[in-house]
PAZA-912868 format. One line per field, with one value per residue (C-alpha): residue number from 1; residue in one letter; x, y, z. Coordinates in Angstrom, 1 decimal. Layout:
PAZA-912868
resi = c(NUM,...)
resn = c(A,...)
xx = c(X,...)
yy = c(Y,...)
zz = c(Z,...)
END
This chain:
PAZA-912868
resi = c(1,2,3,4,5,6,7,8,9,10,11,12,13,14,15,16,17,18,19,20,21,22,23,24,25,26,27,28,29,30,31,32,33,34,35,36,37,38,39,40,41,42,43,44,45,46,47,48,49,50,51,52,53,54,55,56,57,58,59,60,61,62,63,64,65,66,67,68,69,70,71,72,73,74,75,76,77,78,79,80,81,82,83,84,85,86,87,88,89,90,91,92,93,94,95,96,97,98,99,100,101,102,103,104,105,106,107,108,109,110,111,112,113,114,115,116,117,118,119,120,121,122,123,124,125,126,127,128,129,130,131,132,133,134,135,136,137,138,139,140,141,142,143,144,145,146,147,148,149,150,151,152,153,154,155,156,157,158,159,160,161,162,163,164,165,166,167,168,169,170,171,172,173,174,175,176,177,178,179,180,181,182,183,184,185,186,187,188,189,190,191,192,193,194,195,196,197,198,199,200,201,202,203,204,205,206,207,208,209,210,211,212,213,214,215,216,217,218,219,220,221,222,223,224,225,226,227,228,229,230,231,232,233,234,235,236,237,238,239,240,241,242,243,244,245,246,247,248,249,250,251,252,253,254,255,256,257,258,259,260,261,262,263,264,265,266,267,268,269,270,271,272,273,274,275,276,277,278,279,280,281,282,283,284,285,286,287,288,289,290,291,292,293,294,295,296,297,298,299,300,301,302,303,304,305,306,307,308,309,310,311,312,313,314,315,316,317,318,319,320,321,322,323,324,325,326,327,328,329,330,331,332,333,334,335,336,337,338,339,340,341,342,343,344,345,346,347,348,349,350,351,352,353,354,355,356,357,358,359,360,361,362,363,364,365,366,367,368,369,370,371,372,373,374,375,376,377,378,379,380,381,382,383,384,385,386,387,388,389,390,391,392,393,394,395,396,397,398,399,400,401,402,403,404)
resn = c(M,N,R,I,P,E,G,D,D,V,P,V,P,P,Q,A,L,H,V,A,A,G,W,Q,T,G,H,G,V,P,E,V,D,V,S,A,L,L,L,D,A,A,G,R,V,R,G,D,A,D,L,V,F,Y,N,H,A,D,H,P,S,G,S,V,R,H,L,G,R,S,A,P,G,A,P,G,D,R,A,A,D,W,L,W,L,D,L,A,R,V,E,P,D,V,A,R,I,V,V,A,A,S,A,D,G,G,G,F,G,R,V,P,G,L,D,V,R,V,T,D,A,A,G,A,P,V,A,Y,R,P,I,G,G,A,T,T,E,T,A,F,V,F,G,A,F,H,R,W,D,G,G,W,R,F,R,T,A,V,R,G,Y,A,S,G,L,A,G,L,A,T,D,F,G,I,V,V,E,P,P,P,P,P,I,P,G,P,G,Y,V,P,P,A,A,P,P,P,Y,A,P,P,A,P,A,P,A,P,A,L,P,V,R,V,P,A,P,V,P,S,G,A,E,F,R,P,A,V,Y,R,G,R,G,K,E,T,V,H,C,D,P,R,L,P,A,G,G,W,V,L,L,E,V,E,S,Y,H,S,L,L,T,T,V,G,S,C,D,A,Y,G,R,S,E,D,F,L,L,T,A,Y,E,D,D,V,R,A,R,T,V,A,L,V,P,R,S,R,P,L,T,L,R,V,D,A,D,A,P,W,T,L,R,V,L,P,L,S,H,A,R,R,F,D,S,H,V,E,G,T,A,H,D,L,V,V,Y,D,G,P,P,G,V,L,D,F,T,H,H,G,E,G,R,F,A,V,H,R,H,A,A,P,E,D,P,L,H,D,D,E,E,R,T,R,L,V,D,E,V,G,E,V,R,V,G,A,P,V,A,G,P,G,L,L,R,I,S,G,D,G,P,W,K,C,V,V,R,R)
xx = c(116.6,116.1,119.6,119.1,121.3,120.9,118.7,118.0,114.4,112.2,108.8,106.7,103.4,100.2,98.9,99.0,103.3,104.8,107.2,109.6,112.8,114.9,117.8,120.0,118.9,121.1,121.9,121.4,120.2,117.6,114.0,112.8,109.5,108.6,105.8,104.3,103.7,100.7,101.7,100.2,101.8,103.1,105.0,102.8,100.4,96.9,96.0,97.6,95.5,98.2,101.0,100.6,102.5,101.7,99.9,98.0,97.9,95.4,94.8,91.3,91.6,92.3,95.5,98.4,98.8,101.0,101.4,104.0,106.7,108.1,108.0,110.8,113.7,117.1,119.7,121.4,118.5,117.0,113.7,111.5,109.0,106.1,104.3,101.5,100.3,97.5,99.0,95.8,93.7,95.4,93.6,94.1,95.2,98.0,101.7,103.7,103.8,106.9,108.9,110.1,111.3,112.3,114.5,113.7,116.4,119.2,120.1,120.5,123.9,123.8,120.9,123.2,122.2,119.7,118.3,114.6,113.0,109.7,107.9,104.7,101.9,103.8,106.9,108.7,111.3,111.2,113.8,116.2,118.6,121.2,121.2,124.3,126.3,123.8,125.3,123.1,119.6,116.3,114.6,115.8,113.7,114.6,112.3,109.5,106.8,106.2,103.7,105.2,103.6,100.0,102.2,104.3,108.1,110.1,113.0,115.6,116.6,118.1,117.8,118.2,116.8,118.4,114.8,113.0,109.7,108.2,110.7,110.3,107.0,106.8,109.4,105.9,103.3,102.0,101.6,103.3,101.2,103.8,103.9,101.9,104.1,105.7,104.0,105.6,107.8,108.5,105.0,103.1,99.4,96.9,93.8,91.0,87.9,85.2,81.8,78.6,76.1,73.3,70.2,70.7,68.5,65.7,66.5,65.5,62.7,64.4,64.6,64.9,68.6,69.4,72.0,73.0,75.8,78.7,80.3,83.0,86.4,88.9,91.7,95.2,97.2,100.5,102.9,101.2,103.4,103.8,104.6,104.9,105.3,104.1,102.0,101.4,103.2,102.8,103.2,104.4,103.4,104.4,104.2,103.5,99.9,97.1,96.5,92.9,92.0,91.1,93.4,92.3,94.1,94.4,95.7,96.3,97.0,96.5,96.6,95.5,92.7,92.0,93.2,92.9,93.9,93.1,94.4,96.4,96.5,99.2,100.5,101.1,97.9,95.0,92.4,89.5,89.4,89.3,89.2,88.0,87.9,88.0,88.7,91.7,92.4,92.2,92.1,90.1,89.7,89.4,89.4,91.5,91.5,94.7,95.2,95.7,98.3,100.4,101.5,99.1,100.0,98.5,98.6,98.4,97.8,97.7,99.3,100.6,102.6,100.5,100.9,99.5,99.1,98.4,97.0,95.1,91.2,91.1,92.2,88.3,85.4,82.6,79.2,75.9,73.5,74.9,78.1,78.8,82.0,83.0,83.7,85.4,85.7,85.7,83.2,82.4,78.9,78.2,74.6,72.1,70.0,67.8,67.4,70.3,68.9,71.7,71.9,74.4,75.2,77.6,76.9,78.6,77.8,76.9,77.7,77.7,79.2,78.7,81.9,81.5,82.7,82.2,79.8,82.2,85.7,87.6,86.1,89.3,86.7,84.6,80.7,79.8,76.3,76.0,73.4,73.4,74.6,72.8,73.8,74.3,71.6,70.6,68.3,67.6,67.6,69.2,68.4,71.8,71.4,73.6,77.2,79.5,82.4,80.6,82.9,81.1,82.3,80.8,81.9,80.5,79.2,77.2,75.9,74.1,71.6,70.1,66.8,65.3)
yy = c(113.4,117.2,116.7,119.9,121.8,122.6,125.6,125.6,124.8,123.9,124.4,121.4,120.6,121.5,117.4,114.5,113.6,110.7,111.6,109.1,109.0,105.7,103.9,100.7,97.9,95.6,94.0,96.5,99.3,101.0,101.5,104.9,106.4,109.2,111.9,115.4,118.3,120.8,124.6,127.5,131.1,131.1,127.8,125.8,123.0,123.9,120.9,117.2,116.0,118.1,115.5,112.4,109.4,105.7,106.1,108.9,107.6,110.3,113.6,115.1,116.6,114.2,116.1,114.0,110.5,107.8,105.0,103.0,101.1,99.1,95.5,94.4,92.7,90.6,92.8,95.8,96.0,99.8,100.4,103.3,104.8,106.9,109.5,110.7,114.5,116.5,119.8,121.2,119.9,121.0,123.8,127.6,128.1,125.8,127.6,125.1,120.7,119.7,116.2,114.7,111.2,109.1,105.6,103.4,101.3,103.9,106.8,107.9,107.7,103.8,104.5,104.2,105.7,107.7,110.3,112.2,111.9,113.7,112.1,112.4,110.1,108.2,108.1,110.9,112.4,116.2,116.4,114.3,114.9,112.5,112.9,112.5,113.6,111.9,111.0,110.2,111.9,109.9,112.8,114.9,117.2,117.0,119.8,121.0,122.1,125.6,128.2,130.5,132.6,130.8,127.9,125.4,124.8,122.5,123.4,121.0,122.3,119.7,119.8,117.3,115.8,113.7,113.5,111.6,112.2,113.6,116.4,117.5,117.4,119.4,122.6,122.8,123.2,118.9,118.7,115.4,113.3,112.6,108.8,107.8,107.6,104.7,102.7,103.3,100.0,96.9,95.2,97.5,97.3,99.9,98.8,98.7,100.3,97.9,98.5,100.2,97.3,96.7,94.5,91.2,91.7,89.2,86.6,87.1,84.9,82.0,83.2,81.1,81.2,83.9,84.4,87.7,88.9,89.9,92.8,92.9,93.0,95.2,92.7,92.4,95.7,95.3,97.7,98.7,97.2,99.2,97.3,99.3,97.7,98.3,95.9,92.2,90.9,88.9,90.1,87.9,89.5,89.6,85.9,87.9,89.0,87.7,84.0,83.8,87.4,90.1,92.3,96.0,96.7,99.9,100.2,103.7,103.6,106.2,106.6,102.8,101.1,98.3,97.6,94.5,92.5,89.1,86.1,83.1,79.6,77.6,77.2,81.1,80.3,83.1,82.2,85.0,88.5,91.1,94.4,95.0,98.7,99.9,103.7,105.6,106.8,104.7,105.0,102.1,99.6,96.1,93.3,90.0,87.1,85.6,82.2,79.9,77.9,80.3,83.3,85.6,86.0,88.8,89.4,93.2,93.8,97.3,98.6,101.6,102.2,101.1,101.1,99.0,99.4,96.2,97.5,96.8,96.5,99.1,101.6,101.2,103.4,101.9,102.8,101.7,104.6,105.8,106.0,107.7,106.9,106.6,103.7,101.0,100.8,99.0,99.6,97.6,98.1,97.5,97.6,95.4,93.1,95.1,96.5,99.2,101.6,102.0,104.8,104.7,107.4,105.7,103.8,100.7,97.7,98.2,95.4,94.9,91.6,90.9,89.6,87.9,85.5,81.9,80.6,77.5,79.2,76.2,77.1,78.8,80.7,83.7,83.7,86.0,87.2,89.5,92.1,93.8,93.5,96.1,98.5,102.1,104.6,102.2,103.0,99.6,97.9,94.9,92.7,92.2,89.5,91.8,93.2,92.7,93.7,95.8,95.1,98.0,98.5,101.2,103.4,106.7,107.6,105.8,106.3,103.4,104.6,102.4,101.7,102.2)
zz = c(87.9,88.7,91.9,94.3,95.9,99.6,99.9,96.4,95.2,91.7,91.2,91.2,89.4,91.0,90.5,92.3,93.3,95.2,97.7,99.0,101.7,100.3,101.6,101.5,103.4,105.6,109.1,111.8,109.9,111.4,109.5,108.0,108.2,106.4,107.6,106.3,108.6,107.0,107.7,108.2,107.0,110.9,110.3,112.9,112.5,113.1,115.1,115.3,112.4,110.2,110.9,108.6,109.2,109.6,112.6,111.2,107.2,105.8,106.3,106.7,102.9,101.2,99.9,101.8,102.4,103.6,101.5,103.6,102.8,99.8,100.4,101.7,99.7,100.7,102.5,100.4,98.7,98.1,100.5,100.4,102.2,100.5,100.9,98.4,97.6,95.7,95.5,93.9,96.8,99.9,101.8,101.2,104.9,104.5,103.0,103.3,104.0,105.4,104.3,107.7,108.2,111.9,111.8,113.8,115.5,116.0,114.7,110.9,111.0,110.6,107.3,104.2,101.0,102.5,100.0,99.3,96.0,94.4,90.9,89.4,89.3,86.4,87.9,86.1,88.1,89.8,92.2,94.2,96.9,99.0,102.7,103.9,107.1,109.7,112.9,115.9,114.6,114.8,112.9,110.0,107.9,104.6,103.1,102.0,99.5,99.9,97.9,95.3,92.7,92.5,92.4,94.3,94.3,96.5,98.7,100.7,103.9,106.6,109.7,112.4,116.1,118.2,120.0,117.5,115.4,118.7,119.5,116.0,115.7,119.4,117.0,115.1,117.0,118.0,121.1,122.5,125.2,127.8,128.8,132.3,135.1,136.7,139.1,142.1,143.9,142.3,141.8,142.5,141.4,143.3,144.9,142.6,144.1,145.2,142.8,143.7,145.3,143.1,143.3,141.4,138.2,137.7,135.5,131.7,130.3,127.6,124.1,120.8,119.9,117.3,115.4,115.0,111.9,113.6,112.2,110.1,111.7,110.6,110.2,111.8,111.3,109.1,107.3,103.6,100.8,97.8,94.1,90.7,87.1,84.3,81.6,83.3,85.8,88.9,92.5,95.3,98.7,101.9,103.1,106.5,105.9,108.4,107.0,106.1,106.7,104.0,102.7,100.9,97.5,96.1,92.7,90.3,86.6,84.1,80.3,80.1,78.4,80.7,84.8,86.1,89.9,89.8,92.4,91.2,92.3,94.3,90.8,89.5,87.0,87.2,89.6,90.3,88.7,91.7,89.5,86.0,85.3,81.5,82.4,81.3,84.8,87.6,91.2,92.7,95.2,96.1,98.2,98.5,100.6,101.4,101.6,104.6,103.0,101.1,100.9,98.4,94.8,92.6,88.8,87.5,84.4,82.7,79.5,81.3,84.7,87.7,91.4,93.5,97.3,100.0,102.5,105.8,105.8,108.6,105.5,104.3,104.6,106.9,106.9,108.5,106.8,103.6,101.5,98.2,95.9,92.3,90.0,91.6,95.7,98.5,101.5,104.9,106.0,109.8,109.7,110.7,107.8,105.9,102.4,100.6,98.0,94.6,92.5,89.9,87.0,84.4,80.7,81.7,84.2,87.9,90.0,93.8,95.6,99.6,100.8,104.3,106.7,106.4,109.1,109.6,110.5,109.6,106.1,103.9,101.6,102.2,101.3,98.0,96.9,93.9,95.4,92.1,88.8,85.7,83.2,82.8,84.8,88.2,90.7,92.3,96.3,98.1,100.6,102.5,105.4,107.5,107.8,105.4,102.5,99.2,96.5,93.9,90.5,88.3,85.5,87.4,91.0,93.2,96.3,98.2,101.3,103.7,104.0,107.5)
END
């Protein structure tokens, strides 16, 4: 690992990178949340969207994402909170990307083993720096990526803040809304204004009951988890995932002949294939249903290093008129019953499965319908019964348009 002295910088490749704030866990050790600020030539953000952190995980340009924290282990294990950057996609008017972090539950003086590290997408080291000497600071700037001679370099420049992420963000031009004023007096509740008078509406004519498909919920929120491995490995997910709910799975692997993700039964045996990708470079999304009676267990297999992220369903794209993508993705259809017109430009199999919640809420399995199963260039329509998750698999660009 290329250890950088304070104030020095190193060249970094203009490609996808991972940045991690790491520390050693323990009882009473605060948790660390990494963040990124995209700055213009004047050293200021261009708007609130230029702060990427756990409450705003994706930059609109697609160049920076907050991936979340590695799955927790036993006290004393290493932990890390991760960013993903694609420097080739950074907008031209962004001159620097500042890497910072905040501590939840105390100052950084109580966080042992603090460091910042940069790796490429395959995990090869690019830069590393331990962070020492912290006391009561609750936020830190660790360093920044900056443009230099047509490329990018990473420079360490450690600076602490006692005012947390809000104080740090204010320094770079983020406007932090003040908290609402306290209610005066103990137990005081302002009286509600009486509603304006309206004449009673006539009773509606009786109608036959109609079952209207409910929109797909975003599901319970939770901290994303990041798992890394190589070859075939079993991933035991956090038992605190929402039982009976969907979670979004995102997998990356590069230079692998085949990448698969599947679920396992209660005995660790393969149960259901959730993703099968034959591409050399895979960045794909699929979905899994968390069992009600046990933690979610997955099996990932690739003949190259892989990264798996377990994300809340709210990270999936939603649409009710049209959506486009490439290869394998998971999107949420929010529209009414109708017809979806699909096009696919590829040579391999193109398949679309619709996942929907069961009509019986006590039923432990989702309802699945295969809408499309074709090969090569595809132009086909498929009836859909209403809102649902669409698990799309292909080997090229595809488009879905709702027929009105």
